[in-house]
N, C-alpha and C positions, 0 to 999 in steps of 0.2 A: 431528576432535573427534565424541567421542563420546553418546549419550543425556546418562546420568548428567553429565559435566561439563560441557553444555549448559544443563543443568536444575540445577543447584549455581548458573551462570552469572547466568542467568535470575532467583531465585530475590535473589541476589545484589544485583540489579541495580533488583529491584521493590523489594527495602526501603530503599536509597536515598531512594522515593518514600514515606518517613515521614511520618508528621505532621509532625515538624519540617520539611520539606521545605517542606512546603505551607503551614505557620506564616509561615517566614522569606519566602516568595511576593508569600503577601498585607503586605505592611508595603512590597512594591515597586508602584513607578505604572502605574498600568493599564497604559502603553506597554507598558513594561518585561515584562508579563508575559505581555503578547502575546506579543512574540517569542523570548522565552523558553520561553514551553509550545510554539510551534513548532515552534524546534530539539530541543525535546524528545524532539515526536512526530515526526518528522523521524526524529529517532537510536534510535526504538525501529523504525520500518516498514523502516530497516535491519538492524535487527536479525534480523526476521522475514524479509524477504526474504532473506539472506545465508542462515538457517538452509532453505528450502526451496532456496537453487539446490545444482546439481552440486557437488560440494568439487572446486572448482580453485580453484592460484591468484590465476590470469586474474580472479575474479570480481569482488575489491575494487576492482580500476578503473572498474569501470561507475559508480563512487558519485564518484570524482574528476570534477575539473571537465574542464564540456566535453562528457560523457559522461550513456550515456541517461541514468541513475538516479541525476542532480545535486542536482533540483529536489525539492521537496516535493512538487508536482505531482506529477510522473514518479514517484514510488514511492508513492501514491496510489491511480493509474494501474494499475500495474504489480500493483499488489499486489492491486485487485479483481481485475480482471479475469486472475490468474491461479489467481480462489476462492480469497484466502488471509484475505479480510475481508469481512464479513455489509455488504448493501449499506446497513444505516442506519448503520453505524460508515464507509461509505466517505462516504455527502454529508452526512455531519456533519464531516468531516477536508475536503471541499470548501471549505464553511463557514467551520471555525476557520481551514484557508489563505486564503482571503479577507479574515477580519477581519483577519490580523498582514498582510498585503501592504497593506491599508488602517494599520493603525499604523505599519509602515515606511517609508510614503513621505506619510503626512499630518503636516506642515511647524508646523501651529497649535501654538502653548503650551497647555496644559492640554485635551488631547482625551482623551476617553475612553470605556468603555465606553458610555456613558450617550446620547454619540451617537444619533443616528437614526437611521444605514446598519448601525450595528451591531448598536443592541439590535433592532432587523431581522433580522442574522441570526441571532442568539443564539435570539429566537425562532424561527428556522425550525428548528432543532436536534429532531432528533424525543430524543436525548436525554439532554433539557432537564430539568432535576427540576422534574417537571408538579403535582405536588400543593402546591406553594411559588410556582405561579406569581402570586399575587396580593403574593407577599409578600417575594419576593427583592429583592432590586436585580441590575442585569443584570452586573458581576462577581462575585455570588457563582454566578448563575449558569453565568457560563460559566468558574469554577475546577471548580463540578459537572459539566459533560459531560466538557470533559475529563480530570475523575479517571474518569469513568463508560468512555473511548475508552481511556484507558490500562487497566482492570483488562483491556476488553475484546479487546482487543490482546494482553495478557499471556495470556488462555488462548488465542489464535486460534498465540501459539508454541509456549505450551506444550505444545497438541495436538500439533503439526508435530514439537517434542521427542519425544510420549513413542511414537507412531503411523511416524516417518518416512516416509509415501508414495515407492513407489520409482520414480523418475524413468524414462520407456520404454526411455533408451538402454540403462541397468539392466539394468531387466525382458528385455529382447534381447542383453544382449552385444552391442550394436553400437560401442561401440569397441574390442572385440575383435574383430572377424571384421576378414578377409580381405576388404577389398573387390574385389582384382581377379581373385579368383576367381568373383567373380558380376555380373561385369562384363557388358553388354551389348555387341556384337558395330556393327560400322556397321550390317550385314545389315538383325542384329534391329531395330537404332532406324527406320530405316525400314520395317518390315513393320509398324511400331506406328505410325507418320506416315503411313501406307496404310491401313491397321485404322481411326483415327481420321476421315481421309478419308472414307470412305466411308461411316462411320458419320452423318457431319453431313449429306452427300447427301442418305442415304436420308431422312433429318428434316426437311430443306426439302422430301421430294418428298412427302411424306403430308402429308393434309388434317388444314386444323385444325378441332376442332370445340368449339362455343360450350360 
C-alpha cells in the first residue's frame, strides 16, 4: 500500500465519521453508544498499528482471536509504548475502555452515563470539554471526548502515512543479509563468555564508594 492510497483510505474513513454518524449515534441508548464507540476506537487503533508495522501478510494475524493485539487494551498499550500516540490520548483511551467495560458487564436496566462511576471516569479524561464543565451532561461530554480522540488518532495516522518512518530492518537491510557469513564460531562464543566473566569478576573486586 503506497502513501497516496493510504491517505485516500484514511480520508474516506474519516468522512464516514461526519455529522450524520454522530447524529444517528445520539439517538441510541447510553449503553449502545459506549459499546459502539469502543469498537470504533478499537478499529482506528488497528488501522494505526497496521500503518506502522512492516508490510508482511502475517501482520493481520496479530489482531485475530487469541493473539497479542486482539483486545482493545492491548492495542492501546502497544500504540503508546511504540510512540504512536501521545500520553493524553493513551490515558483517555484507558478511561474510555473502562467505561465501555462497565457498560458491557452491567446488567441493570437503564444504566447510563449519569452513573457515579461513569461520571468519575469522564471527568478524569483530559480531553473533556472544560469550557462546558458546568453545563454539559455526562453523555455529551463523553461524545465530545471521543470525537477529540478520533481527530488526534487521525492526525497520528496521517503523519505516519506522510513520513513513513524507516524500520531498523529496512534501514540496515537486515532481511537481505547472509547471516551464515557473520555467524560466531564456537571458539568466538567461548571467548565472549570468558571476557564477560572476567569483566564481572573485576567489577566485584572493585571497592564500592558511597
